[in-house]
C-alpha positions as CSV (number, residue, x, y, z in Angstrom):
1,M,-18.8,1.5,-27.6
2,N,-20.1,4.0,-25.1
3,T,-23.7,2.5,-24.8
4,F,-21.9,-0.6,-23.8
5,V,-19.7,1.1,-21.4
6,I,-22.9,3.3,-19.8
7,I,-24.7,-0.3,-19.2
8,L,-21.7,-1.7,-17.3
9,L,-22.0,1.1,-15.5
10,L,-25.5,0.8,-14.6
11,L,-25.2,-2.8,-13.6
12,A,-22.3,-1.8,-11.1
13,L,-24.4,0.6,-9.7
14,A,-27.1,-1.5,-9.4
15,A,-25.1,-4.2,-7.8
16,T,-23.7,-1.8,-5.4
17,V,-26.8,-0.8,-4.8
18,G,-28.0,-4.0,-3.8
19,A,-25.3,-5.3,-1.7
20,L,-25.7,-2.3,0.3
21,A,-28.9,-3.1,0.4
22,W,-28.4,-6.6,1.3
23,G,-25.7,-5.7,4.2
24,V,-28.1,-3.1,5.9
25,I,-31.1,-5.8,6.4
26,A,-28.5,-7.9,7.7
27,M,-27.3,-6.0,9.8
28,A,-31.3,-4.8,11.0
29,R,-31.8,-8.4,11.3
30,G,-29.0,-9.0,13.7
31,G,-28.7,-12.6,15.4
32,D,-26.8,-15.5,13.2
33,F,-27.9,-13.8,10.0
34,N,-26.0,-10.4,10.6
35,A,-23.1,-12.4,11.6
36,K,-22.8,-14.3,8.6
37,W,-23.9,-11.8,6.0
38,S,-23.6,-7.8,7.2
39,N,-19.4,-7.9,6.8
40,K,-19.2,-10.0,3.6
41,M,-22.0,-8.1,2.1
42,M,-20.0,-4.8,2.8
43,R,-16.8,-6.4,1.3
44,Y,-18.9,-6.7,-1.8
45,R,-20.3,-3.5,-1.8
46,I,-16.6,-2.1,-2.0
47,L,-15.8,-4.3,-4.8
48,F,-18.8,-3.6,-6.7
49,Q,-18.0,0.4,-5.8
50,A,-14.6,-0.1,-7.0
51,I,-15.6,-1.7,-10.1
52,A,-18.6,0.9,-10.8
53,L,-15.2,3.9,-10.3
54,C,-13.3,2.6,-12.5
55,V,-16.1,2.3,-15.6
56,F,-17.1,5.7,-14.9
57,M,-13.4,6.7,-15.3
58,A,-12.9,4.5,-18.4
59,L,-16.6,6.6,-19.4
60,L,-15.3,9.7,-18.8
61,S,-11.9,9.1,-20.7
62,M,-13.6,8.0,-23.6
63,V,-16.0,11.2,-23.8
64,G,-12.7,13.2,-23.6
65,T,-10.9,12.0,-26.1
66,G,-13.8,12.4,-28.5
């Protein structure tokens, strides 16, 4: 079970980094691309970051209970 949660955590962290990178690239490009994607990708980053935090807390609770 711990292995599944660790894999889930890694996927959530990868999604967070991907959304962050896409949002930064959108801001760097500017123009219409920025207006369309930048804010949306930053919202996705926050969502993925919250999911990663919840999975991390679940993993800590599993390790703590033994």
